[in-house]
C-alpha positions as a Markdown table, in Angstrom:
| # | Residue | x | y | z |
|---|---|---|---|---|
| 1 | Met | -39.1 | -9.6 | -32.8 |
| 2 | Ile | -35.4 | -8.4 | -31.9 |
| 3 | Lys | -33.6 | -7.6 | -35.1 |
| 4 | Ile | -30.6 | -10.0 | -36.8 |
| 5 | Gln | -28.2 | -7.9 | -38.5 |
| 6 | Lys | -24.6 | -8.6 | -39.9 |
| 7 | Tyr | -21.8 | -7.1 | -38.5 |
| 8 | Ser | -21.1 | -5.4 | -41.6 |
| 9 | Glu | -24.5 | -3.7 | -42.0 |
| 10 | Ile | -24.2 | -2.3 | -38.2 |
| 11 | Glu | -24.5 | 1.5 | -39.0 |
| 12 | Asp | -21.4 | 3.2 | -37.5 |
| 13 | Ala | -24.4 | 5.5 | -35.0 |
| 14 | Phe | -24.9 | 2.7 | -33.3 |
| 15 | Phe | -21.2 | 2.7 | -31.9 |
| 16 | Ala | -22.0 | 6.5 | -30.8 |
| 17 | Gly | -22.5 | 7.3 | -27.1 |
| 18 | Arg | -26.3 | 7.7 | -26.9 |
| 19 | Asp | -27.6 | 11.5 | -25.9 |
| 20 | Phe | -30.8 | 11.6 | -23.6 |
| 21 | Gly | -29.7 | 15.2 | -23.2 |
| 22 | Asp | -32.8 | 17.6 | -24.1 |
| 23 | Ser | -33.6 | 19.3 | -20.4 |
| 24 | Ile | -30.6 | 21.6 | -19.6 |
| 25 | Glu | -32.8 | 24.7 | -19.4 |
| 26 | Ser | -35.0 | 23.6 | -17.1 |
| 27 | Val | -32.9 | 21.8 | -14.7 |
| 28 | Asn | -30.3 | 24.9 | -14.7 |
| 29 | Ala | -33.5 | 26.9 | -13.8 |
| 30 | Val | -33.7 | 24.5 | -10.8 |
| 31 | Leu | -30.6 | 24.3 | -9.8 |
| 32 | Lys | -30.4 | 28.5 | -10.0 |
| 33 | Asp | -33.2 | 28.8 | -8.2 |
| 34 | Val | -32.3 | 26.4 | -5.2 |
| 35 | Lys | -29.0 | 27.7 | -5.0 |
| 36 | Ser | -30.8 | 31.5 | -3.9 |
| 37 | Arg | -33.5 | 30.0 | -2.0 |
| 38 | Gly | -32.8 | 27.0 | -0.8 |
| 39 | Asp | -35.5 | 25.3 | 1.7 |
| 40 | Glu | -38.6 | 27.3 | 0.4 |
| 41 | Ala | -37.7 | 25.9 | -3.3 |
| 42 | Leu | -37.5 | 22.6 | -2.2 |
| 43 | Lys | -40.6 | 22.7 | -1.2 |
| 44 | Glu | -42.9 | 23.4 | -3.7 |
| 45 | Tyr | -40.6 | 21.5 | -6.3 |
| 46 | Gly | -42.0 | 18.6 | -3.9 |
| 47 | Ala | -45.8 | 19.8 | -3.7 |
| 48 | Lys | -45.6 | 20.4 | -7.7 |
| 49 | Phe | -43.5 | 17.4 | -8.8 |
| 50 | Asp | -44.1 | 15.2 | -5.5 |
| 51 | Lys | -47.6 | 16.1 | -5.1 |
| 52 | Ile | -46.0 | 16.6 | -0.9 |
| 53 | Asp | -46.3 | 19.4 | 1.3 |
| 54 | Leu | -43.4 | 18.7 | 3.8 |
| 55 | Ala | -42.9 | 21.2 | 6.5 |
| 56 | Ser | -39.5 | 19.5 | 6.8 |
| 57 | Phe | -36.5 | 17.0 | 4.9 |
| 58 | Glu | -34.7 | 15.2 | 6.9 |
| 59 | Ile | -35.9 | 11.4 | 8.0 |
| 60 | Ser | -35.5 | 10.7 | 11.9 |
| 61 | His | -32.8 | 8.2 | 12.7 |
| 62 | Asp | -36.2 | 5.8 | 14.0 |
| 63 | Thr | -38.3 | 6.3 | 11.2 |
| 64 | Leu | -35.4 | 4.6 | 9.3 |
| 65 | Lys | -34.5 | 1.7 | 12.4 |
| 66 | Ala | -38.1 | 1.0 | 12.2 |
| 67 | Ser | -38.4 | 0.6 | 7.9 |
| 68 | Ala | -35.2 | -1.7 | 9.2 |
| 69 | Asp | -36.8 | -3.5 | 12.0 |
| 70 | Lys | -40.1 | -4.1 | 9.9 |
| 71 | Met | -38.2 | -5.4 | 6.8 |
| 72 | Lys | -36.7 | -8.1 | 9.8 |
| 73 | Ala | -39.8 | -8.8 | 11.1 |
| 74 | Glu | -42.3 | -9.3 | 7.6 |
| 75 | Asn | -40.3 | -9.7 | 5.3 |
| 76 | Lys | -36.6 | -11.7 | 6.3 |
| 77 | Glu | -35.7 | -12.8 | 3.7 |
| 78 | Leu | -34.9 | -9.1 | 2.6 |
| 79 | Phe | -33.4 | -8.0 | 5.3 |
| 80 | Asp | -31.1 | -11.1 | 4.9 |
| 81 | Ala | -30.8 | -10.6 | 0.8 |
| 82 | Leu | -29.7 | -6.2 | 1.6 |
| 83 | Cys | -27.5 | -7.4 | 4.2 |
| 84 | Tyr | -25.1 | -10.2 | 2.7 |
| 85 | Ser | -24.8 | -7.7 | -0.5 |
| 86 | Arg | -24.1 | -5.5 | 1.8 |
| 87 | Asp | -20.7 | -7.0 | 3.7 |
| 88 | Leu | -19.5 | -8.4 | -0.1 |
| 89 | Ala | -19.7 | -4.5 | -1.6 |
| 90 | Met | -17.5 | -4.1 | 2.0 |
| 91 | Lys | -15.2 | -6.6 | 1.2 |
| 92 | Phe | -14.9 | -6.0 | -1.8 |
| 93 | Ala | -14.5 | -2.2 | -1.5 |
| 94 | Leu | -12.0 | -2.7 | 1.2 |
| 95 | Lys | -10.0 | -4.3 | -0.6 |
| 96 | Gln | -10.1 | -1.8 | -3.5 |
| 97 | Lys | -9.0 | 0.4 | -1.2 |
| 98 | Glu | -6.0 | -1.8 | -0.6 |
| 99 | Cys | -4.5 | -0.4 | -4.1 |
| 100 | Phe | -4.0 | 2.7 | -2.5 |
| 101 | Tyr | -1.9 | 3.0 | -0.2 |
| 102 | Asp | 0.3 | 6.6 | 1.1 |
| 103 | Phe | 4.2 | 6.8 | 0.7 |
| 104 | Glu | 7.5 | 9.1 | 1.1 |
| 105 | Glu | 9.8 | 7.6 | -1.8 |
| 106 | Glu | 13.4 | 9.5 | -1.9 |
| 107 | Ile | 13.8 | 9.9 | -6.3 |
| 108 | Ala | 16.9 | 11.9 | -5.3 |
| 109 | Glu | 19.3 | 12.7 | -3.2 |
| 110 | Gly | 17.4 | 14.7 | -0.2 |
| 111 | Val | 14.6 | 15.0 | -2.2 |
| 112 | Phe | 11.6 | 13.1 | -0.7 |
| 113 | Thr | 8.0 | 12.6 | -2.9 |
| 114 | Gly | 4.9 | 11.1 | -1.8 |
| 115 | Gln | 1.2 | 10.7 | -1.8 |
| 116 | Lys | -1.6 | 10.6 | 0.2 |
| 117 | Asn | -5.3 | 8.7 | -0.1 |
| 118 | Ile | -7.1 | 11.0 | 2.2 |
| 119 | Ala | -11.5 | 10.7 | 2.5 |
| 120 | Val | -13.8 | 13.3 | 1.3 |
| 121 | Glu | -15.9 | 14.3 | 4.6 |
| 122 | Arg | -19.1 | 14.6 | 3.3 |
| 123 | Ala | -20.4 | 12.6 | 0.2 |
| 124 | Gly | -24.2 | 12.9 | -0.8 |
| 125 | Val | -25.6 | 9.7 | -2.2 |
| 126 | Tyr | -28.6 | 9.7 | -4.7 |
| 127 | Val | -30.8 | 6.6 | -4.7 |
| 128 | Pro | -34.5 | 6.7 | -6.9 |
| 129 | Ala | -37.7 | 5.2 | -6.7 |
| 130 | Gly | -40.1 | 5.7 | -9.5 |
| 131 | Arg | -41.6 | 2.4 | -10.8 |
| 132 | Phe | -38.8 | 0.8 | -9.3 |
| 133 | Pro | -37.6 | 2.1 | -6.2 |
| 134 | Leu | -33.7 | 1.0 | -6.2 |
| 135 | Val | -33.1 | -0.2 | -3.3 |
| 136 | Ser | -29.9 | -1.8 | -4.3 |
| 137 | Thr | -28.8 | 1.3 | -5.2 |
| 138 | Val | -28.3 | 2.3 | -1.6 |
| 139 | Val | -25.7 | -0.9 | -0.9 |
| 140 | Met | -23.7 | 0.3 | -4.3 |
| 141 | Thr | -23.2 | 4.1 | -3.6 |
| 142 | Val | -23.3 | 3.8 | 0.5 |
| 143 | Val | -20.7 | 0.9 | 1.4 |
| 144 | Pro | -18.0 | 2.1 | -0.7 |
| 145 | Ala | -18.7 | 5.8 | 0.9 |
| 146 | Lys | -18.3 | 3.8 | 4.2 |
| 147 | Ala | -15.4 | 1.9 | 3.2 |
| 148 | Ala | -13.1 | 4.9 | 1.8 |
| 149 | Gly | -13.7 | 6.6 | 5.5 |
| 150 | Val | -16.2 | 9.1 | 4.7 |
| 151 | Ser | -17.5 | 10.4 | 8.1 |
| 152 | Glu | -20.8 | 12.1 | 6.6 |
| 153 | Ile | -22.8 | 10.3 | 4.5 |
| 154 | Val | -26.0 | 12.0 | 3.0 |
| 155 | Leu | -28.5 | 10.3 | 0.8 |
| 156 | Cys | -31.5 | 11.9 | -0.4 |
| 157 | Thr | -34.1 | 9.8 | -2.8 |
| 158 | Pro | -37.7 | 10.9 | -2.9 |
| 159 | Pro | -40.9 | 11.9 | -0.6 |
| 160 | Arg | -43.5 | 9.3 | -0.2 |
| 161 | Lys | -46.7 | 10.2 | 1.9 |
| 162 | Asn | -46.7 | 9.0 | 5.9 |
| 163 | Pro | -48.8 | 6.1 | 6.2 |
| 164 | Asp | -49.0 | 7.8 | 9.7 |
| 165 | Gly | -51.3 | 10.7 | 7.9 |
| 166 | Ser | -48.8 | 13.5 | 9.8 |
| 167 | Ala | -46.2 | 15.5 | 7.9 |
| 168 | Ser | -42.9 | 14.6 | 9.2 |
| 169 | Pro | -40.7 | 13.3 | 6.6 |
| 170 | Tyr | -41.0 | 10.3 | 5.0 |
| 171 | Ala | -39.9 | 8.2 | 1.9 |
| 172 | Asp | -40.2 | 4.4 | 0.2 |
| 173 | Glu | -39.7 | 1.6 | 3.0 |
| 174 | Lys | -37.4 | -0.3 | 1.2 |
| 175 | Ile | -34.9 | 2.1 | 0.9 |
| 176 | Met | -35.1 | 3.6 | 4.4 |
| 177 | Ala | -34.7 | 0.2 | 5.2 |
| 178 | Ala | -31.4 | -0.1 | 3.5 |
| 179 | Ala | -30.1 | 3.0 | 4.2 |
| 180 | Tyr | -30.4 | 2.1 | 7.7 |
| 181 | Ile | -28.9 | -1.0 | 7.3 |
| 182 | Cys | -25.6 | 0.1 | 5.5 |
| 183 | Gly | -25.1 | 3.2 | 8.6 |
| 184 | Val | -26.2 | 6.5 | 6.1 |
| 185 | Thr | -26.1 | 8.9 | 8.9 |
| 186 | Arg | -28.9 | 11.2 | 7.1 |
| 187 | Ala | -31.4 | 10.9 | 5.3 |
| 188 | Phe | -33.6 | 13.2 | 2.8 |
| 189 | Ala | -37.3 | 13.1 | 1.1 |
| 190 | Val | -36.0 | 15.4 | -1.5 |
| 191 | Gly | -35.7 | 13.9 | -5.3 |
| 192 | Gly | -35.0 | 14.8 | -8.6 |
| 193 | Ala | -32.4 | 17.1 | -9.8 |
| 194 | Gln | -33.7 | 19.6 | -6.8 |
| 195 | Ala | -31.6 | 17.7 | -4.4 |
| 196 | Val | -28.7 | 17.0 | -6.9 |
| 197 | Ala | -28.6 | 21.5 | -6.8 |
| 198 | Ala | -29.4 | 21.2 | -2.4 |
| 199 | Met | -26.4 | 18.5 | -2.1 |
| 200 | Ala | -24.7 | 20.9 | -4.5 |
| 201 | Phe | -25.1 | 24.3 | -2.9 |
| 202 | Gly | -26.4 | 23.2 | 1.0 |
| 203 | Thr | -29.5 | 24.7 | 2.2 |
| 204 | Gln | -30.5 | 25.4 | 5.4 |
| 205 | Ser | -31.3 | 21.6 | 6.2 |
| 206 | Ile | -29.5 | 20.5 | 4.1 |
| 207 | Pro | -25.1 | 20.4 | 3.9 |
| 208 | Lys | -23.5 | 20.8 | 1.0 |
| 209 | Ala | -21.5 | 17.3 | 0.2 |
| 210 | Asp | -18.3 | 16.9 | -1.3 |
| 211 | Val | -18.9 | 14.4 | -3.8 |
| 212 | Ile | -22.2 | 13.2 | -5.4 |
| 213 | Val | -23.0 | 9.7 | -6.9 |
| 214 | Gly | -25.9 | 7.4 | -7.9 |
| 215 | Pro | -28.6 | 6.8 | -10.6 |
| 216 | Gly | -31.4 | 9.2 | -11.9 |
| 217 | Asn | -33.5 | 9.7 | -14.4 |
| 218 | Lys | -32.3 | 12.2 | -17.7 |
| 219 | Phe | -33.2 | 15.2 | -15.0 |
| 220 | Val | -30.8 | 13.9 | -12.3 |
| 221 | Ala | -28.2 | 13.2 | -14.8 |
| 222 | Glu | -28.2 | 17.2 | -16.4 |
| 223 | Ala | -28.4 | 17.6 | -12.8 |
| 224 | Lys | -25.1 | 15.9 | -11.8 |
| 225 | Lys | -23.0 | 16.8 | -14.6 |
| 226 | Ser | -24.0 | 20.9 | -14.5 |
| 227 | Val | -22.9 | 21.2 | -10.6 |
| 228 | Tyr | -20.1 | 19.4 | -11.4 |
| 229 | Gly | -16.4 | 21.3 | -10.2 |
| 230 | Asn | -18.6 | 22.8 | -7.4 |
| 231 | Val | -19.0 | 19.0 | -6.5 |
| 232 | Gly | -17.5 | 16.0 | -8.1 |
| 233 | Ile | -19.7 | 13.2 | -9.2 |
| 234 | Asp | -19.3 | 9.7 | -9.6 |
| 235 | Met | -20.4 | 9.8 | -13.9 |
| 236 | Val | -23.2 | 11.3 | -15.4 |
| 237 | Ala | -25.0 | 7.4 | -16.5 |
| 238 | Gly | -27.3 | 7.1 | -19.1 |
| 239 | Pro | -30.0 | 4.2 | -19.9 |
| 240 | Thr | -28.9 | 0.4 | -18.6 |
| 241 | Glu | -26.9 | -1.9 | -21.6 |
| 242 | Val | -25.6 | -5.1 | -21.4 |
| 243 | Phe | -23.3 | -6.6 | -24.5 |
| 244 | Ile | -23.7 | -10.7 | -24.5 |
| 245 | Ile | -21.0 | -12.3 | -27.1 |
| 246 | Ala | -22.2 | -16.1 | -26.8 |
| 247 | Asp | -20.8 | -19.2 | -28.5 |
| 248 | Glu | -22.5 | -22.1 | -29.2 |
| 249 | Ser | -22.1 | -23.6 | -25.5 |
| 250 | Ala | -24.4 | -20.9 | -24.7 |
| 251 | Asn | -27.9 | -21.7 | -23.0 |
| 252 | Pro | -30.5 | -19.8 | -25.4 |
| 253 | Ala | -32.9 | -19.8 | -22.8 |
| 254 | Trp | -30.5 | -17.8 | -19.8 |
| 255 | Val | -28.7 | -15.4 | -22.9 |
| 256 | Ala | -32.0 | -14.1 | -23.9 |
| 257 | Ala | -33.4 | -13.8 | -19.6 |
| 258 | Asp | -30.3 | -11.8 | -18.6 |
| 259 | Leu | -31.1 | -9.5 | -22.2 |
| 260 | Leu | -34.5 | -9.0 | -21.2 |
| 261 | Ala | -33.4 | -8.4 | -17.8 |
| 262 | Gln | -31.7 | -5.3 | -19.4 |
| 263 | Ala | -34.7 | -4.4 | -21.5 |
| 264 | Glu | -37.1 | -4.3 | -18.8 |
| 265 | His | -35.3 | -0.8 | -16.8 |
| 266 | Asp | -36.2 | 1.4 | -19.2 |
| 267 | Ile | -37.6 | 1.6 | -23.7 |
| 268 | Val | -34.4 | 3.3 | -24.3 |
| 269 | Ala | -32.3 | -0.1 | -22.2 |
| 270 | Gln | -30.2 | -1.7 | -24.8 |
| 271 | Pro | -30.1 | -5.0 | -25.0 |
| 272 | Val | -27.2 | -6.2 | -27.5 |
| 273 | Met | -26.1 | -10.1 | -28.3 |
| 274 | Ala | -23.3 | -10.7 | -30.5 |
| 275 | Thr | -22.6 | -14.0 | -31.7 |
| 276 | Thr | -20.9 | -16.6 | -34.5 |
| 277 | Ser | -23.8 | -18.6 | -35.0 |
| 278 | Ala | -26.8 | -18.3 | -36.8 |
| 279 | Ala | -28.8 | -20.9 | -35.3 |
| 280 | Leu | -28.4 | -19.2 | -31.8 |
| 281 | Ala | -29.5 | -16.5 | -32.9 |
| 282 | Glu | -32.9 | -17.4 | -33.8 |
| 283 | Ala | -33.6 | -19.5 | -30.7 |
| 284 | Val | -32.4 | -16.7 | -28.6 |
| 285 | Ala | -34.5 | -14.4 | -30.8 |
| 286 | Ser | -37.1 | -16.9 | -30.0 |
| 287 | Glu | -36.4 | -17.7 | -26.6 |
| 288 | Ile | -37.6 | -13.8 | -26.2 |
| 289 | Glu | -40.9 | -14.0 | -27.6 |
| 290 | Lys | -41.3 | -16.4 | -24.9 |
| 291 | Gln | -40.5 | -15.2 | -21.8 |
| 292 | Leu | -41.5 | -11.6 | -23.3 |
| 293 | Ala | -45.2 | -13.3 | -23.0 |
| 294 | Thr | -45.2 | -13.6 | -19.1 |
| 295 | Leu | -43.0 | -11.4 | -18.2 |
| 296 | Pro | -44.9 | -8.4 | -15.5 |
| 297 | Thr | -42.1 | -6.1 | -17.0 |
| 298 | Arg | -43.4 | -6.7 | -20.6 |
| 299 | Glu | -44.8 | -3.6 | -21.9 |
| 300 | Thr | -41.5 | -2.0 | -21.3 |
| 301 | Ala | -39.1 | -4.9 | -22.4 |
| 302 | Gln | -40.9 | -5.5 | -25.2 |
| 303 | Ala | -40.5 | -1.6 | -26.2 |
| 304 | Ser | -37.0 | -2.3 | -25.7 |
| 305 | Ile | -35.7 | -5.2 | -27.2 |
| 306 | Lys | -37.7 | -3.4 | -30.9 |
| 307 | Asn | -36.2 | -0.1 | -30.1 |
| 308 | Cys | -32.9 | -0.7 | -29.1 |
| 309 | Gly | -32.2 | -4.6 | -29.3 |
| 310 | Arg | -30.5 | -6.1 | -31.4 |
| 311 | Ile | -28.7 | -9.4 | -32.4 |
| 312 | Ile | -25.1 | -9.1 | -34.1 |
| 313 | Leu | -23.8 | -11.9 | -36.4 |
| 314 | Cys | -20.1 | -11.6 | -36.3 |
| 315 | Asp | -17.7 | -13.5 | -38.8 |
| 316 | Ser | -15.6 | -14.4 | -35.8 |
| 317 | Leu | -15.7 | -14.1 | -31.7 |
| 318 | Glu | -12.8 | -11.5 | -32.3 |
| 319 | Gln | -14.8 | -9.8 | -34.5 |
| 320 | Ala | -17.2 | -10.1 | -31.4 |
| 321 | Ala | -14.8 | -8.9 | -28.7 |
| 322 | Glu | -13.5 | -6.0 | -31.2 |
| 323 | Ala | -17.9 | -4.4 | -31.6 |
| 324 | Ala | -18.0 | -5.4 | -27.8 |
| 325 | Asn | -15.0 | -2.3 | -27.7 |
| 326 | Arg | -16.4 | -0.4 | -30.1 |
| 327 | Lys | -19.5 | -0.6 | -28.3 |
| 328 | Ala | -18.2 | -0.2 | -24.4 |
| 329 | Pro | -21.1 | -1.1 | -23.0 |
| 330 | Glu | -22.5 | -1.2 | -19.7 |
| 331 | His | -22.1 | -4.9 | -18.7 |
| 332 | Leu | -20.8 | -7.0 | -21.1 |
| 333 | Glu | -21.2 | -11.2 | -20.8 |
| 334 | Leu | -18.6 | -13.5 | -21.6 |
| 335 | Ala | -21.5 | -16.9 | -22.7 |
| 336 | Met | -18.9 | -19.3 | -23.0 |
| 337 | Glu | -17.4 | -22.6 | -21.9 |
| 338 | Ala | -14.0 | -22.5 | -19.9 |
| 339 | Gly | -10.7 | -22.5 | -22.5 |
| 340 | Ala | -8.2 | -20.5 | -24.1 |
| 341 | Glu | -11.0 | -19.5 | -26.7 |
| 342 | Arg | -12.9 | -17.7 | -23.6 |
| 343 | Asp | -9.6 | -16.5 | -22.4 |
| 344 | Lys | -8.7 | -15.2 | -25.4 |
| 345 | Ile | -11.9 | -13.1 | -26.2 |
| 346 | Ala | -11.7 | -12.0 | -22.6 |
| 347 | Ser | -8.2 | -10.2 | -22.9 |
| 348 | Leu | -9.4 | -9.2 | -26.2 |
| 349 | Cys | -12.1 | -6.9 | -24.5 |
| 350 | Lys | -10.8 | -3.2 | -23.6 |
| 351 | Asn | -13.7 | -1.4 | -22.9 |
| 352 | Tyr | -16.9 | -2.1 | -20.7 |
| 353 | Gly | -18.4 | -1.0 | -17.4 |
| 354 | Ser | -18.0 | -4.3 | -15.4 |
| 355 | Leu | -17.2 | -8.3 | -17.4 |
| 356 | Phe | -19.1 | -11.2 | -16.8 |
| 357 | Ile | -16.6 | -14.8 | -17.5 |
| 358 | Gly | -18.6 | -17.3 | -18.1 |
| 359 | His | -22.4 | -19.0 | -18.2 |
| 360 | Glu | -22.8 | -18.9 | -14.6 |
| 361 | Ser | -21.6 | -15.2 | -14.3 |
| 362 | Ala | -25.2 | -13.7 | -14.5 |
| 363 | Glu | -25.1 | -10.0 | -14.8 |
| 364 | Val | -28.1 | -9.8 | -12.4 |
| 365 | Phe | -24.9 | -10.9 | -9.5 |
| 366 | Gly | -23.6 | -8.0 | -9.9 |
| 367 | Asp | -26.4 | -6.0 | -9.8 |
| 368 | Tyr | -27.2 | -7.2 | -6.4 |
| 369 | Ala | -24.8 | -9.4 | -4.7 |
| 370 | Ala | -21.5 | -10.9 | -5.7 |
| 371 | Gly | -19.5 | -7.4 | -4.5 |
| 372 | Leu | -19.1 | -5.8 | -7.7 |
| 373 | Asn | -20.8 | -2.5 | -8.3 |
| 374 | His | -23.4 | -1.6 | -10.0 |
| 375 | Thr | -23.2 | 2.0 | -11.0 |
| 376 | Leu | -20.9 | 1.5 | -13.7 |
| 377 | Pro | -20.8 | 4.0 | -17.6 |
| 378 | Thr | -23.2 | 4.1 | -19.6 |
| 379 | Ser | -23.2 | 5.6 | -24.2 |
| 380 | Ala | -19.7 | 4.2 | -24.7 |
| 381 | Ser | -17.8 | 6.4 | -21.8 |
| 382 | Ala | -16.6 | 3.3 | -20.5 |
| 383 | Arg | -14.1 | 3.9 | -23.2 |
| 384 | Phe | -12.6 | 6.2 | -20.1 |
| 385 | Thr | -13.6 | 5.7 | -17.3 |
| 386 | Gly | -14.9 | 2.7 | -14.8 |
| 387 | Gly | -17.7 | 1.8 | -12.5 |
| 388 | Leu | -18.3 | 3.7 | -9.0 |
| 389 | Ser | -16.0 | 3.0 | -6.4 |
| 390 | Val | -13.7 | 3.5 | -3.2 |
| 391 | Arg | -11.7 | 5.6 | -5.8 |
| 392 | Val | -14.4 | 8.7 | -6.5 |
| 393 | Phe | -14.2 | 9.3 | -2.3 |
| 394 | Ile | -10.5 | 9.5 | -2.0 |
| 395 | Lys | -8.6 | 11.9 | -3.2 |
| 396 | Thr | -5.1 | 11.3 | -3.8 |
| 397 | Val | -3.1 | 14.2 | -3.0 |
| 398 | Thr | 1.1 | 14.1 | -3.2 |
| 399 | Thr | 4.0 | 16.0 | -0.9 |
| 400 | Leu | 7.4 | 17.1 | -1.4 |
| 401 | Arg | 10.1 | 17.3 | 1.3 |
| 402 | Thr | 13.9 | 18.6 | 0.9 |
| 403 | Val | 16.9 | 18.1 | 2.4 |
| 404 | Ala | 18.4 | 21.6 | 2.5 |
| 405 | Gly | 21.9 | 21.1 | 0.7 |
| 406 | Ser | 22.0 | 17.9 | -0.7 |
| 407 | Ser | 21.9 | 17.8 | -3.9 |
| 408 | Gly | 19.5 | 16.7 | -5.4 |
| 409 | Ala | 17.3 | 19.9 | -3.8 |
| 410 | Val | 20.0 | 21.5 | -5.1 |
| 411 | Lys | 20.2 | 20.0 | -8.5 |
| 412 | Ser | 16.4 | 21.3 | -8.7 |
| 413 | Ala | 16.5 | 24.4 | -7.5 |
| 414 | Glu | 18.8 | 25.3 | -10.2 |
| 415 | Ala | 16.3 | 23.9 | -12.8 |
| 416 | Ala | 13.6 | 25.4 | -11.3 |
| 417 | Gly | 15.4 | 28.9 | -11.7 |
| 418 | Ile | 16.1 | 27.9 | -15.6 |
| 419 | Leu | 12.9 | 26.9 | -15.8 |
| 420 | Gly | 11.3 | 29.8 | -14.4 |
| 421 | Asp | 13.3 | 32.1 | -16.9 |
| 422 | Ala | 12.6 | 29.9 | -20.0 |
| 423 | Glu | 8.8 | 30.6 | -18.8 |
| 424 | Gly | 9.2 | 34.6 | -17.9 |
| 425 | Leu | 8.7 | 33.8 | -14.6 |
| 426 | Ala | 10.8 | 35.9 | -12.6 |
| 427 | Ala | 9.1 | 35.1 | -9.5 |
| 428 | His | 9.3 | 31.8 | -9.9 |
| 429 | Ala | 12.8 | 32.4 | -10.9 |
| 430 | Arg | 13.5 | 34.2 | -7.7 |
| 431 | Ala | 11.9 | 31.7 | -5.9 |
| 432 | Ala | 13.8 | 29.2 | -6.4 |
| 433 | Arg | 17.5 | 30.6 | -6.7 |
| 434 | Leu | 17.0 | 32.0 | -3.0 |
| 435 | Arg | 16.9 | 29.0 | -1.5 |
| 436 | Leu | 20.4 | 28.4 | -3.4 |
| 437 | Gly | 21.2 | 31.8 | -1.4 |
| 438 | Lys | 21.6 | 33.8 | -4.7 |
């Protein structure tokens, strides 16, 4: 049974970021090894961790296409759903890109400042394929890169045994199909921290990326954290979370289903609800038990509910919004009827990865097919960052152009000389004053 507590009883540790990083030493050893030995190290790790011996890693374009063709022929519904998800994600990402525009503005006479938005040349995408191969993650990571204008998108995903019995590189068929549907440039059958290392440093087979994105287990997360600076990353993501603010109008069955949808991901996933209604709290708790009884992923979901889930009883919906801001959840739902009260609570909520407004806006829509990106900040990092978007794949750089002898250029040169003197940087001051003929 999920824990029910009053807001005043919640311990401060509940609102702190959760740290699962106990793998730094083993990850650092993998990173150093791949950086030093390249493909040879990847072969050894593939045999050790994935139990597959590969002579090479790149999955052929023909293999990707064959997987997509097979999906279209044998599972048209899934093929069409992936295409629909891709198309909505592209529309949303292109709309985001419109916010990044180039300009040049004269901010003083003869002083023209500007900015340019330039896509990175190569993006590295990691797609997990453990208990649940995340086919939707292909859409969420590849599409914004394409919308940004990235010229080469490299995907890494754990290897699978080739069904034809050969040693040719192979991966989860659904992931390969999605890679083809979304337009991946090159795909490699390499998983885990070693895949992050390969994309961060480059090997004989896998090219070095400028940015690495995508979710993964704690080893992948630690690897991304460690290579940041050598390459850009989207974020360091932990176990998934949902926080639902619900009023008396909420449907207990819907709320319970949304909580369980996160709980089934991982035994340390965190499903949370906040409400002012004790009756709703009890109804949701009962509904969770009812739905668990027939859930194929019951073992994982039940552990998550028991160990990490809770329902918070608040004195007001404003207090529920305060709790959500302190928690800064990955997903925040407002299970409330449309109206002034819901609008007020939405305006009070500031810290979240994505906000789902109203009973009909299920969080799982955002996971799969509503245009939003499902790669979102966890463990309270929504206090300072948002989710994966075209922004990750775009550099905003600045430009300066001055007109000789203009009043603005003269004043800038004079000010630069004075500031250079103040900091004791004589060459700076000289470089500025030479423009004044001094």
